[in-house]
VMD Tcl script that draws the C-alpha trace (Angstrom):
set ca {
  {101.05 3.97 -24.88}
  {100.38 5.33 -28.39}
  {98.51 2.07 -29.04}
  {95.79 3.16 -26.63}
  {95.73 6.89 -27.41}
  {92.12 8.02 -27.75}
  {90.80 10.37 -30.39}
  {88.79 13.31 -29.02}
  {85.11 13.08 -29.94}
  {85.04 16.60 -31.36}
  {87.97 15.73 -33.60}
  {86.11 12.65 -34.85}
  {83.02 14.71 -35.68}
  {85.03 17.50 -37.34}
  {86.92 15.02 -39.53}
  {83.65 13.42 -40.59}
  {82.19 16.77 -41.62}
  {85.21 18.05 -43.56}
  {86.74 14.86 -44.99}
  {90.40 15.38 -45.86}
  {90.01 19.10 -46.05}
  {87.44 21.89 -46.24}
  {87.54 21.85 -50.06}
  {87.18 18.08 -50.37}
  {83.80 16.61 -51.30}
  {81.95 14.90 -48.45}
  {79.06 12.47 -48.18}
  {75.73 14.10 -48.95}
  {73.12 14.31 -46.18}
  {69.96 12.98 -47.83}
  {68.53 10.42 -45.37}
  {65.71 11.09 -42.92}
  {64.55 9.04 -39.95}
  {62.14 6.87 -41.95}
  {64.77 6.10 -44.60}
  {67.15 4.99 -41.84}
  {64.44 2.72 -40.41}
  {64.02 1.20 -43.87}
  {67.78 0.66 -44.14}
  {67.64 -1.32 -40.90}
  {64.66 -3.37 -42.04}
  {66.34 -3.89 -45.41}
  {69.39 -5.55 -43.88}
  {67.67 -7.50 -41.08}
  {64.78 -9.14 -42.91}
  {66.18 -11.70 -45.34}
  {65.54 -15.31 -46.16}
  {66.38 -16.25 -42.58}
  {62.80 -15.37 -41.68}
  {61.48 -17.93 -44.16}
  {63.89 -20.75 -43.31}
  {65.02 -20.38 -39.67}
  {61.44 -20.37 -38.36}
  {60.74 -23.92 -39.47}
  {64.25 -25.20 -38.70}
  {64.25 -24.00 -35.09}
  {60.64 -25.09 -34.55}
  {61.39 -28.62 -35.74}
  {64.76 -29.11 -34.08}
  {64.77 -26.96 -30.94}
  {61.74 -25.10 -29.65}
  {58.55 -26.43 -31.25}
  {55.77 -23.80 -31.36}
  {57.77 -21.86 -28.73}
  {59.99 -20.64 -31.58}
  {57.90 -17.51 -31.00}
  {59.53 -17.19 -27.57}
  {62.95 -17.76 -29.15}
  {62.32 -14.73 -31.38}
  {61.28 -12.69 -28.33}
  {64.42 -13.62 -26.38}
  {66.73 -12.91 -29.33}
  {64.99 -9.60 -29.93}
  {65.54 -8.60 -26.31}
  {69.23 -9.55 -26.54}
  {69.60 -7.37 -29.62}
  {67.68 -4.57 -27.89}
  {70.38 -4.27 -25.22}
  {73.04 -3.78 -27.88}
  {70.69 -1.56 -29.88}
  {70.20 0.83 -26.96}
  {73.99 1.15 -26.62}
  {74.37 1.75 -30.35}
  {71.64 4.40 -30.21}
  {73.46 6.36 -27.47}
  {76.75 6.23 -29.32}
  {75.15 7.14 -32.65}
  {73.56 10.25 -31.13}
  {76.81 11.23 -29.38}
  {79.35 10.39 -32.11}
  {77.32 10.69 -35.35}
  {79.96 9.50 -37.83}
  {80.15 6.76 -40.45}
  {82.74 4.71 -38.54}
  {80.11 3.05 -36.33}
  {81.69 0.82 -33.65}
  {85.18 1.66 -34.95}
  {84.78 5.36 -34.14}
  {83.08 4.61 -30.82}
  {86.02 2.42 -29.79}
  {88.54 5.06 -30.93}
  {86.91 7.59 -28.61}
  {86.67 5.28 -25.60}
  {89.29 2.51 -25.72}
  {92.08 3.74 -27.97}
  {93.56 3.21 -31.40}
  {94.55 -0.46 -31.20}
  {91.11 -1.62 -30.09}
  {89.54 0.72 -32.66}
  {91.60 -0.96 -35.38}
  {90.60 -4.41 -34.12}
  {86.92 -3.56 -34.22}
  {87.30 -1.83 -37.59}
  {88.98 -4.91 -39.03}
  {86.24 -6.98 -37.41}
  {83.61 -4.90 -39.21}
  {85.34 -5.74 -42.50}
  {84.56 -9.35 -41.70}
  {80.99 -8.62 -40.70}
  {80.05 -6.54 -43.73}
  {82.22 -7.78 -46.60}
  {82.05 -11.48 -45.76}
  {78.40 -11.10 -44.82}
  {77.60 -9.57 -48.22}
  {79.47 -12.38 -49.96}
  {77.66 -15.07 -47.99}
  {74.27 -13.54 -48.76}
  {75.21 -13.24 -52.44}
  {75.92 -16.99 -52.61}
  {72.48 -17.73 -51.16}
  {70.91 -15.15 -53.50}
  {72.37 -17.12 -56.40}
  {70.75 -20.34 -55.18}
  {67.31 -18.71 -54.97}
  {67.88 -17.04 -58.35}
  {68.28 -20.52 -59.85}
  {65.08 -21.66 -58.05}
  {63.18 -18.64 -59.39}
  {64.15 -19.36 -62.99}
  {63.22 -23.01 -62.49}
  {59.74 -21.85 -61.42}
  {59.54 -19.96 -64.72}
  {60.52 -23.08 -66.65}
  {64.17 -22.23 -67.33}
  {67.26 -24.05 -66.09}
  {70.40 -22.08 -65.23}
  {73.50 -24.18 -65.99}
  {74.80 -25.55 -62.69}
  {78.40 -24.92 -63.73}
  {77.66 -21.18 -63.88}
  {75.96 -20.98 -60.48}
  {78.56 -22.77 -58.31}
  {82.20 -22.14 -57.43}
  {84.89 -24.58 -58.65}
  {84.99 -26.03 -55.11}
  {81.25 -26.76 -54.99}
  {79.26 -29.48 -56.69}
  {75.67 -30.67 -57.03}
  {74.16 -34.10 -57.57}
  {71.68 -34.30 -60.43}
  {68.49 -36.43 -60.27}
  {70.21 -39.06 -62.49}
  {73.04 -39.40 -59.96}
  {75.62 -37.43 -61.95}
  {77.77 -35.03 -59.90}
  {78.41 -31.70 -61.61}
  {81.18 -29.34 -60.48}
  {80.91 -25.59 -60.76}
  {82.98 -23.21 -62.87}
  {82.10 -19.83 -61.34}
  {79.10 -18.49 -59.41}
  {78.11 -15.85 -61.94}
  {74.68 -14.89 -60.50}
  {76.38 -14.10 -57.16}
  {78.95 -11.94 -58.96}
  {76.19 -10.17 -60.87}
  {74.22 -9.15 -57.77}
  {77.36 -7.89 -55.98}
  {78.34 -5.79 -58.99}
  {74.79 -4.46 -59.49}
  {74.44 -3.42 -55.86}
  {77.90 -1.79 -55.95}
  {76.98 0.19 -59.07}
  {73.80 1.33 -57.36}
  {75.81 2.52 -54.36}
  {78.19 4.40 -56.66}
  {75.20 6.00 -58.35}
  {74.15 7.79 -55.16}
  {72.83 7.45 -51.63}
  {69.40 8.79 -52.54}
  {68.99 6.26 -55.35}
  {70.22 3.45 -53.10}
  {67.74 4.44 -50.40}
  {64.90 4.47 -52.94}
  {65.81 0.98 -54.18}
  {66.00 -0.27 -50.60}
  {62.59 1.24 -49.82}
  {61.02 -0.59 -52.79}
  {62.67 -3.91 -51.82}
  {61.56 -3.51 -48.20}
  {58.00 -2.73 -49.29}
  {57.87 -5.88 -51.42}
  {59.22 -8.32 -48.85}
  {57.27 -6.83 -45.92}
  {54.12 -7.05 -48.05}
  {54.72 -10.79 -48.51}
  {55.27 -11.24 -44.77}
  {52.08 -9.35 -43.96}
  {50.12 -11.35 -46.55}
  {51.24 -14.60 -44.93}
  {50.33 -13.27 -41.48}
  {46.96 -11.76 -42.40}
  {45.72 -14.49 -44.76}
  {47.10 -17.35 -42.69}
  {45.76 -16.14 -39.33}
  {42.22 -17.36 -40.05}
  {43.41 -20.89 -40.87}
  {45.60 -21.57 -37.83}
  {44.74 -24.59 -35.68}
  {44.97 -24.04 -31.89}
  {46.05 -27.68 -31.54}
  {49.31 -26.87 -33.38}
  {50.28 -24.50 -30.54}
  {49.66 -27.09 -27.83}
  {51.81 -27.81 -25.99}
  {53.54 -24.50 -26.53}
  {56.83 -25.87 -25.17}
  {57.10 -29.61 -25.94}
  {58.71 -31.88 -23.34}
  {62.48 -32.08 -23.33}
  {64.03 -34.86 -25.42}
  {67.69 -35.92 -25.43}
  {69.31 -38.08 -28.07}
  {72.82 -39.07 -29.07}
  {74.02 -38.16 -32.57}
  {77.58 -39.03 -33.63}
  {78.58 -39.47 -30.00}
  {77.22 -36.08 -28.88}
  {74.12 -35.57 -26.74}
  {71.65 -33.13 -28.29}
  {68.77 -31.63 -26.30}
  {65.52 -30.68 -27.95}
  {62.50 -28.75 -26.72}
  {61.85 -27.68 -23.15}
  {63.24 -24.33 -22.04}
  {66.73 -25.42 -23.03}
  {65.47 -25.90 -26.57}
  {63.87 -22.46 -26.50}
  {67.13 -20.85 -25.38}
  {69.17 -22.82 -27.92}
  {66.73 -21.70 -30.58}
  {67.15 -18.10 -29.44}
  {70.90 -18.38 -30.02}
  {70.33 -19.71 -33.53}
  {67.62 -17.17 -34.35}
  {69.82 -14.31 -33.15}
  {71.62 -14.50 -36.48}
  {68.40 -13.48 -38.23}
  {68.68 -10.09 -36.49}
  {72.26 -9.18 -37.37}
  {72.82 -6.10 -39.48}
  {70.78 -3.42 -37.73}
  {74.08 -1.85 -36.61}
  {74.71 -0.97 -40.28}
  {72.26 1.91 -39.78}
  {74.92 3.71 -37.73}
  {77.33 3.67 -40.70}
  {74.97 6.05 -42.52}
  {75.53 8.77 -39.90}
  {77.25 11.18 -42.30}
  {74.38 10.86 -44.78}
  {71.63 11.51 -42.22}
  {70.06 14.96 -42.22}
  {69.71 15.06 -38.43}
  {71.93 12.22 -37.16}
  {71.67 12.96 -33.41}
  {67.90 12.55 -33.54}
  {67.36 10.21 -36.50}
  {70.02 7.53 -35.92}
  {68.50 6.26 -32.64}
  {65.11 6.20 -34.38}
  {66.58 4.23 -37.29}
  {68.38 1.69 -35.08}
  {65.68 1.07 -32.50}
  {62.76 1.57 -34.87}
  {63.97 -1.00 -37.38}
  {64.82 -3.46 -34.62}
  {61.35 -3.09 -33.06}
  {59.50 -3.49 -36.38}
  {61.56 -6.53 -37.39}
  {60.99 -8.19 -34.01}
  {57.21 -7.72 -34.30}
  {57.20 -9.12 -37.84}
  {59.33 -12.11 -36.77}
  {57.00 -12.92 -33.85}
  {53.81 -12.65 -35.91}
  {55.25 -14.65 -38.80}
  {56.53 -17.49 -36.61}
  {53.20 -17.63 -34.72}
  {51.20 -18.02 -37.94}
  {53.59 -20.53 -39.56}
  {53.56 -22.82 -36.51}
  {49.79 -22.36 -36.20}
  {49.19 -23.44 -39.80}
  {51.36 -26.55 -39.64}
  {52.36 -29.02 -36.88}
  {56.00 -28.28 -36.05}
  {57.00 -31.93 -36.63}
  {56.28 -31.51 -40.34}
  {59.17 -29.04 -40.58}
  {61.75 -31.68 -39.65}
  {64.36 -32.31 -42.33}
  {63.26 -29.41 -44.53}
  {65.74 -26.84 -45.84}
  {65.68 -23.45 -47.49}
  {62.22 -22.13 -48.24}
  {60.59 -25.54 -47.68}
  {59.28 -24.80 -44.12}
  {57.18 -21.87 -45.30}
  {56.14 -23.73 -48.43}
  {55.03 -26.68 -46.26}
  {53.03 -24.43 -43.93}
  {51.26 -22.66 -46.78}
  {50.05 -26.03 -48.14}
  {47.66 -26.08 -45.17}
  {45.83 -23.03 -46.53}
  {42.84 -23.32 -48.91}
  {43.61 -23.97 -52.57}
  {42.50 -20.51 -53.66}
  {45.33 -19.02 -51.56}
  {48.12 -21.32 -52.73}
  {49.26 -18.61 -55.16}
  {51.01 -17.16 -52.13}
  {53.59 -19.98 -52.31}
  {54.80 -18.67 -55.67}
  {55.67 -15.29 -54.12}
  {58.07 -16.66 -51.50}
  {61.12 -16.98 -53.78}
  {60.71 -13.46 -55.26}
  {60.33 -12.14 -51.70}
  {63.58 -13.81 -50.69}
  {65.39 -12.39 -53.74}
  {64.15 -8.90 -52.84}
  {65.17 -9.45 -49.23}
  {68.66 -10.61 -50.08}
  {69.22 -7.81 -52.61}
  {68.64 -5.11 -50.01}
  {70.75 -7.00 -47.45}
  {73.72 -7.12 -49.85}
  {73.37 -3.45 -50.71}
  {73.23 -2.23 -47.11}
  {76.16 -4.44 -46.04}
  {78.33 -3.17 -48.91}
  {77.33 0.38 -48.03}
  {78.24 -0.12 -44.38}
  {81.64 -1.55 -45.33}
  {82.60 1.42 -47.49}
  {81.47 3.92 -44.84}
  {83.61 2.30 -42.14}
  {86.60 2.42 -44.51}
  {86.03 6.13 -45.12}
  {86.52 6.89 -41.45}
  {89.51 4.57 -41.03}
  {91.12 6.15 -44.09}
  {90.51 9.68 -42.79}
  {92.34 8.64 -39.61}
  {95.32 7.48 -41.69}
  {94.93 3.82 -40.75}
  {94.10 2.93 -44.37}
  {95.29 4.45 -47.67}
  {93.70 7.72 -48.77}
  {91.86 6.15 -51.69}
  {89.29 4.66 -49.31}
  {88.10 8.13 -48.29}
  {88.02 9.66 -51.79}
  {84.50 10.94 -52.44}
  {83.14 11.40 -55.97}
  {82.78 15.15 -56.61}
  {79.36 14.75 -58.29}
  {77.82 11.60 -56.82}
  {79.13 12.21 -53.29}
  {79.81 8.49 -52.83}
  {83.05 6.61 -51.95}
  {83.26 5.19 -55.47}
  {86.82 3.87 -55.30}
  {86.01 1.88 -52.19}
  {82.82 0.59 -53.83}
  {84.74 -0.53 -56.92}
  {87.38 -2.29 -54.84}
  {84.85 -4.22 -52.79}
  {82.83 -5.11 -55.87}
  {85.99 -6.70 -57.27}
  {87.12 -8.42 -54.05}
  {83.71 -9.70 -52.92}
  {82.78 -10.57 -56.51}
  {85.92 -12.67 -56.95}
  {85.34 -14.37 -53.60}
  {81.76 -15.41 -54.37}
  {82.73 -16.55 -57.86}
  {85.56 -18.88 -56.94}
  {85.50 -19.71 -53.21}
  {83.26 -22.41 -51.69}
  {79.96 -21.02 -50.49}
  {80.26 -22.48 -46.98}
  {83.86 -21.31 -46.41}
  {83.20 -18.52 -43.95}
  {80.23 -20.12 -42.21}
  {79.42 -18.17 -39.08}
  {82.25 -15.62 -39.39}
  {79.77 -12.84 -40.08}
  {77.89 -13.70 -36.89}
  {80.95 -13.86 -34.61}
  {82.13 -10.54 -36.04}
  {78.78 -8.94 -35.24}
  {78.76 -10.30 -31.69}
  {82.29 -8.99 -31.06}
  {81.26 -5.53 -32.27}
  {78.22 -5.60 -29.97}
  {80.39 -6.50 -26.97}
  {82.79 -3.60 -27.53}
  {79.98 -1.10 -28.10}
  {78.28 -2.17 -24.86}
  {81.57 -1.80 -22.95}
  {82.26 1.52 -24.67}
  {79.01 3.06 -23.41}
  {80.06 2.37 -19.82}
  {83.56 3.78 -20.41}
  {82.21 6.96 -22.04}
  {79.72 7.52 -19.22}
  {82.57 7.59 -16.68}
  {85.20 9.40 -18.78}
  {82.84 12.01 -20.33}
  {79.79 12.22 -18.05}
  {78.87 15.74 -19.22}
  {79.05 15.01 -22.95}
  {75.79 16.04 -24.69}
  {73.71 12.97 -25.50}
  {70.53 13.30 -27.56}
  {69.68 9.72 -26.60}
  {70.73 8.07 -23.35}
  {70.80 4.31 -22.86}
  {68.67 3.57 -19.77}
  {69.89 1.79 -16.64}
  {73.62 2.06 -17.25}
  {75.60 -0.08 -16.44}
  {72.92 -2.81 -16.14}
  {71.79 -2.68 -19.78}
  {75.26 -2.60 -21.42}
  {76.69 -5.22 -19.04}
  {73.72 -7.51 -19.75}
  {74.10 -6.92 -23.49}
  {77.82 -7.71 -23.41}
  {77.31 -10.88 -21.37}
  {74.53 -12.14 -23.64}
  {76.67 -11.60 -26.73}
  {79.70 -13.26 -25.12}
  {77.49 -16.19 -24.15}
  {76.32 -16.65 -27.73}
  {79.91 -16.39 -28.99}
  {80.91 -19.17 -26.59}
  {78.54 -21.62 -28.31}
  {80.04 -21.07 -31.77}
  {82.19 -23.93 -33.07}
  {85.99 -24.16 -32.92}
  {86.41 -23.62 -36.66}
  {84.63 -20.26 -36.46}
  {86.87 -19.15 -33.59}
  {89.98 -20.32 -35.45}
  {89.07 -18.32 -38.54}
  {88.43 -15.28 -36.33}
  {91.90 -15.61 -34.77}
  {93.53 -15.94 -38.20}
  {91.59 -12.94 -39.52}
  {92.59 -10.84 -36.53}
  {96.25 -11.91 -36.91}
  {96.20 -10.64 -40.50}
  {94.63 -7.39 -39.30}
  {97.25 -6.87 -36.61}
  {100.02 -7.48 -39.16}
  {98.55 -4.71 -41.33}
  {98.18 -2.40 -38.34}
  {101.78 -2.73 -37.15}
  {103.13 -2.82 -40.70}
  {101.23 0.20 -42.08}
  {98.44 1.74 -40.02}
  {100.33 2.61 -36.86}
  {103.05 4.44 -38.79}
  {100.50 6.44 -40.82}
  {98.09 7.28 -37.99}
  {97.18 10.98 -38.09}
  {96.49 10.94 -34.35}
  {100.01 9.63 -33.70}
  {101.55 12.24 -36.00}
  {99.67 15.09 -34.31}
  {100.79 14.16 -30.79}
}
mol new
graphics top color blue
foreach p $ca { graphics top sphere $p radius 0.5 }
foreach p [lrange $ca 0 end-1] q [lrange $ca 1 end] { graphics top cylinder $p $q radius 0.2 }
display resetview
């Protein structure tokens, strides 16, 4: 039964405020509500906005990609409301790990904590690989060529225009951005928040420029019909359905992955000045703003360009194609897309690495991980040892492992976390009905049950390889738990 022993909420909060002892340095509370909103925007808005819009419009939903963004935003809102209640009730850096520890016991808390490792660390590595690709594009725009061997892993290759296939040596730009963002996190939370605010301002400015300048040049004919008729075709023996409402819903499942990351706001709980009030604002505020920006952006892009023109385009090409339909004196906007993506990815990497280290602080304070993960720098008030470790591990991974290795692992990890948080809200309502809650999720259990079912439904459509990697990852985590964590658990020792 010790596997399912729950940690009292007050004990979780006390441990977060005192660290490993009253004399030990703790995280510094420097973040206000607006800075938390910017953290959420920083991790949610990345290059997915510029590429997924055209991809889903061409292959799934047509102009109704706007509706796909609405549906995905609503699905995230259910989970966001549950996160907001937990964040105001258990304002600690452990996020879903701590919430599960208080409601479902130590074993499930470990599982979700290990799952968050996958979401944040692997997510940061995946984004770093894509950052490297856009870094090469940016330098090419400036007239410089980055050697392909130094921007790909040894397992990746690229075909040159002359037909020659070049293999990589190490993805050095990806390593560089991981190390730079880790050094910034070590420097201090205030400095990291300032950098994130600047990056968010730059990429949101580009999005607003596209929306405002492109609005006047949209063609109503490009939005008609809003939902094209359903088409079915056979590809490699499988039947694929496009357009119609099924296409809209399929597109919503794909676009959902453009929203992941807003839960990282909850990992900054111990650095928030007023976490009970500000964390719900940060989580729900960032989610609301990002959803509005996604809807407006997709509406303008599909209004500028017939959705069929997006077919077969990758990367930033959909947005680039749409902007060609604007007058020549506005084509300078196309040159800003790559810098906007680089800014977007930089803040995403930083926030994901920050979230990872904050989850490890809490797990270490509980004894489930070695003490070094909760060591706080006496001057900088940051978990510098954890930052250094993840800079080395993630940096090595992006340098030498194939860029596509983990695929959708970050997404399935996020969905699993959402499911457990939604279930946890219901459990806590029945086990601790009188617990003070600064924010209460409405319509419990309807909202959390709906959120959990939506997330489970999207998990069900992920491919077998993604599920297999999740099972292997969880098997490794359970081996660590039973080999080390269970024997060193402070909750187990105190009982």
